Structures are given as C-alpha cells and as structure tokens.
C-alpha positions as a Markdown table, in Angstrom:
| # | Residue | x | y | z |
|---|---|---|---|---|
| 1 | Met | -13.2 | -5.6 | -2.1 |
| 2 | Thr | -11.5 | -4.9 | -5.4 |
| 3 | Asp | -8.7 | -2.5 | -4.2 |
| 4 | Ile | -7.2 | -4.2 | -1.2 |
| 5 | Asn | -5.3 | -2.1 | 1.3 |
| 6 | Leu | -3.6 | -4.7 | 3.6 |
| 7 | Asp | -3.1 | -1.9 | 6.2 |
| 8 | Leu | -6.8 | -2.3 | 6.9 |
| 9 | Leu | -6.3 | -5.9 | 8.2 |
| 10 | Thr | -6.5 | -6.2 | 12.0 |
| 11 | Leu | -6.6 | -8.9 | 14.7 |
| 12 | Thr | -10.0 | -8.2 | 16.4 |
| 13 | Glu | -11.2 | -9.6 | 19.7 |
| 14 | Val | -14.2 | -11.9 | 19.4 |
| 15 | Thr | -17.1 | -10.8 | 21.5 |
| 16 | Ala | -20.6 | -12.0 | 22.3 |
| 17 | Glu | -21.8 | -9.7 | 19.5 |
| 18 | Thr | -19.4 | -11.0 | 16.9 |
| 19 | Val | -18.9 | -14.7 | 17.7 |
| 20 | Arg | -21.7 | -15.9 | 15.4 |
| 21 | Glu | -20.1 | -14.2 | 12.4 |
| 22 | Val | -16.7 | -15.7 | 13.3 |
| 23 | Leu | -18.3 | -19.1 | 13.6 |
| 24 | Arg | -19.7 | -18.8 | 10.0 |
| 25 | Leu | -16.2 | -18.5 | 8.6 |
| 26 | Ser | -15.0 | -21.7 | 6.9 |
| 27 | Val | -12.2 | -23.0 | 4.7 |
| 28 | Ala | -13.0 | -24.8 | 1.4 |
| 29 | Asp | -14.3 | -28.3 | 1.7 |
| 30 | Lys | -11.0 | -29.8 | 0.4 |
| 31 | Gln | -9.2 | -27.9 | 3.3 |
| 32 | Lys | -11.4 | -28.9 | 6.2 |
| 33 | His | -9.3 | -31.9 | 7.2 |
| 34 | Phe | -6.3 | -29.5 | 7.8 |
| 35 | Val | -7.9 | -27.2 | 10.4 |
| 36 | Ala | -10.6 | -27.6 | 13.1 |
| 37 | Ser | -13.7 | -25.4 | 12.8 |
| 38 | Asn | -13.7 | -22.1 | 14.6 |
| 39 | Ala | -16.5 | -23.4 | 16.9 |
| 40 | Ile | -14.1 | -26.2 | 18.1 |
| 41 | Ser | -11.2 | -23.8 | 18.4 |
| 42 | Ile | -13.2 | -21.3 | 20.5 |
| 43 | Ser | -14.6 | -24.1 | 22.6 |
| 44 | Gln | -11.1 | -25.5 | 23.3 |
| 45 | Ala | -9.8 | -22.0 | 24.1 |
| 46 | Tyr | -12.3 | -21.6 | 26.9 |
| 47 | Phe | -10.8 | -24.7 | 28.6 |
| 48 | Ser | -7.1 | -23.6 | 28.1 |
| 49 | Asp | -5.2 | -21.3 | 30.4 |
| 50 | Thr | -2.9 | -20.3 | 27.6 |
| 51 | Ala | -5.1 | -19.8 | 24.6 |
| 52 | Trp | -5.3 | -16.5 | 22.9 |
| 53 | Phe | -7.6 | -16.0 | 19.8 |
| 54 | Arg | -8.7 | -13.2 | 17.5 |
| 55 | Ala | -10.8 | -12.8 | 14.4 |
| 56 | Ile | -8.9 | -11.6 | 11.4 |
| 57 | Ser | -10.8 | -8.5 | 10.1 |
| 58 | Tyr | -10.5 | -6.5 | 6.9 |
| 59 | Asp | -12.1 | -3.1 | 7.0 |
| 60 | Gly | -14.9 | -4.3 | 9.3 |
| 61 | Thr | -15.4 | -7.7 | 7.6 |
| 62 | Phe | -14.3 | -10.9 | 9.3 |
| 63 | Val | -12.1 | -12.9 | 6.9 |
| 64 | Gly | -10.3 | -15.4 | 9.2 |
| 65 | Phe | -9.4 | -16.6 | 12.6 |
| 66 | Val | -6.2 | -17.2 | 14.6 |
| 67 | Met | -5.6 | -18.9 | 17.9 |
| 68 | Leu | -2.3 | -19.2 | 19.7 |
| 69 | Asp | -1.0 | -21.2 | 22.6 |
| 70 | Leu | 0.7 | -18.4 | 24.5 |
| 71 | Asn | 2.5 | -20.0 | 27.4 |
| 72 | Ile | 4.2 | -16.9 | 28.7 |
| 73 | Lys | 5.3 | -18.6 | 31.9 |
| 74 | Asp | 7.4 | -21.1 | 29.9 |
| 75 | Glu | 8.1 | -18.7 | 27.1 |
| 76 | Asp | 6.6 | -21.1 | 24.6 |
| 77 | Tyr | 4.6 | -19.8 | 21.7 |
| 78 | Tyr | 2.6 | -21.8 | 19.3 |
| 79 | Leu | 0.3 | -21.1 | 16.3 |
| 80 | Trp | -2.5 | -23.4 | 17.3 |
| 81 | Arg | -5.2 | -22.6 | 14.7 |
| 82 | Tyr | -5.1 | -20.4 | 11.6 |
| 83 | Met | -7.6 | -20.0 | 8.8 |
| 84 | Ile | -8.7 | -17.6 | 6.1 |
| 85 | Asp | -12.3 | -18.0 | 5.0 |
| 86 | Glu | -12.6 | -19.6 | 1.5 |
| 87 | Lys | -14.2 | -16.5 | 0.1 |
| 88 | His | -11.2 | -14.4 | 1.1 |
| 89 | Gln | -8.3 | -16.6 | 0.2 |
| 90 | Gly | -5.8 | -15.5 | -2.5 |
| 91 | Lys | -6.0 | -11.8 | -1.6 |
| 92 | Gly | -2.9 | -11.6 | 0.7 |
| 93 | Phe | -4.8 | -11.7 | 3.9 |
| 94 | Gly | -3.1 | -14.9 | 5.1 |
| 95 | Lys | 0.4 | -13.5 | 4.8 |
| 96 | Arg | -0.4 | -10.1 | 6.2 |
| 97 | Ala | -2.4 | -11.5 | 9.2 |
| 98 | Leu | 0.5 | -13.9 | 10.0 |
| 99 | Glu | 2.9 | -10.9 | 9.9 |
| 100 | Leu | 0.6 | -9.2 | 12.5 |
| 101 | Val | 0.6 | -12.4 | 14.6 |
| 102 | Val | 4.3 | -12.8 | 14.5 |
| 103 | Asp | 4.8 | -9.1 | 15.5 |
| 104 | Phe | 2.5 | -9.8 | 18.5 |
| 105 | Val | 4.4 | -12.9 | 19.5 |
| 106 | Lys | 7.8 | -11.1 | 19.2 |
| 107 | Lys | 6.6 | -8.7 | 22.0 |
| 108 | Gln | 6.0 | -11.6 | 24.4 |
| 109 | Pro | 8.5 | -12.3 | 27.2 |
| 110 | Gly | 11.4 | -14.4 | 26.0 |
| 111 | Ala | 10.0 | -15.0 | 22.5 |
| 112 | Lys | 12.8 | -16.5 | 20.5 |
| 113 | Ala | 10.9 | -19.0 | 18.5 |
| 114 | Phe | 7.3 | -19.5 | 17.2 |
| 115 | Tyr | 6.0 | -22.9 | 16.4 |
| 116 | Thr | 3.2 | -24.4 | 14.4 |
| 117 | Ser | 2.3 | -27.8 | 13.0 |
| 118 | Cys | 0.2 | -29.0 | 10.1 |
| 119 | Val | -1.2 | -32.2 | 8.6 |
| 120 | Pro | 0.9 | -33.3 | 5.6 |
| 121 | Gly | -0.7 | -34.0 | 2.2 |
| 122 | Glu | -2.1 | -32.5 | -1.0 |
| 123 | Gly | -3.3 | -29.0 | -0.2 |
| 124 | Ser | -1.5 | -28.8 | 3.2 |
| 125 | Pro | -0.6 | -25.3 | 4.4 |
| 126 | Ser | 3.0 | -26.4 | 4.9 |
| 127 | Lys | 4.2 | -24.5 | 1.7 |
| 128 | Phe | 2.5 | -21.3 | 3.0 |
| 129 | Tyr | 4.4 | -21.6 | 6.3 |
| 130 | Glu | 7.7 | -22.5 | 4.6 |
| 131 | Lys | 7.4 | -19.5 | 2.3 |
| 132 | Phe | 6.9 | -17.3 | 5.4 |
| 133 | Gly | 10.1 | -18.6 | 6.9 |
| 134 | Phe | 9.0 | -21.5 | 9.1 |
| 135 | Val | 11.4 | -24.5 | 8.9 |
| 136 | Ala | 10.4 | -28.1 | 9.5 |
| 137 | Thr | 11.9 | -29.4 | 12.7 |
| 138 | Gly | 11.6 | -33.1 | 11.8 |
| 139 | Glu | 9.3 | -33.6 | 14.8 |
| 140 | Ile | 5.8 | -35.1 | 14.3 |
| 141 | Asp | 3.1 | -34.3 | 16.9 |
| 142 | Glu | -0.1 | -36.3 | 16.7 |
| 143 | Gly | 0.5 | -36.9 | 13.0 |
| 144 | Glu | 1.3 | -33.2 | 12.3 |
| 145 | His | 4.7 | -32.0 | 11.1 |
| 146 | Val | 6.1 | -29.4 | 13.4 |
| 147 | Tyr | 7.6 | -26.1 | 12.0 |
| 148 | Lys | 9.7 | -23.4 | 13.7 |
| 149 | Leu | 10.1 | -19.7 | 13.0 |
| 150 | Thr | 13.2 | -18.2 | 14.7 |
| 151 | Leu | 12.3 | -14.8 | 16.1 |
| 152 | Gly | 15.8 | -13.7 | 17.1 |
| 153 | Glu | 17.8 | -13.6 | 20.4 |
C-alpha cells in the first residue's frame, strides 16, 4: 500500500466469513487502554438494540473497526467504538473513515449532533477528534470526556 487512494476506503459489513479477520485487528499496546477490543465490541453489539458496526476496509483489506450507538427513535447518535489497526495508522484512514461515518450519521432521522467520548491522558484520541471538529462538552461519562460534533439543523 504505497500509493494510497482514500476513495478505496469503505465501511464493510462484518459477516461470518470476515469476523475472524476483524477480530485480529488491534491498536498498538500503548493505545489498548483507550479502546475495547473488537471482540468485546462485537459481543456488546449483539446485546444492544441500537448498535451498528462495520469493518473499515481499504481495497479489500480490513484496516479498522467502527461501532455506533444509533438510537434513531430518540434521534441520538454516538460513536461508541473506533479503531484503526496499528499497522495502518498514519495513512489517513482514520480521518477518511470518520468522514464516511459522519456522512452516514447525517442521513439518519433528526441527526443534528454526533457524540463520542474518550479516556483522557497521554496518547488519548481526543486531539484527533478535536482536529476533526468535535468539541468537548465538559461532561464526563464513566471517566471519559464527552465530545460533540454539530451536524447542522
């Protein structure tokens, strides 16, 4: 993957045939306390009525994972999990995939805001979210700082 065409990045449904490959994706050791493993995320998704998850795929290779809490009934949208595999970080995949996710959320009923949260500390993804346009709300949820991206009226 020397010449990266970010137009080849997609959000791909996780299937019985692909789940093992998605489960092998992992962040660097120093990042593991910031995000749950994909195995935990997928397990939680199966017990949630509002979870929506996809693999992040680049030209047929899985490079990351995203999971949302899509509460369409309450028009409440939350980035629950987000990770780019350690071997694929620093290539622009994180930003481009988040753009795809935000575009998806904007199409949901009543989507005016999109939230996420993250653990503070050295190496936290908070700077990534802030650069993208998320703003700290001042709220803390289970030790994580909450961020909001305004999607429009």
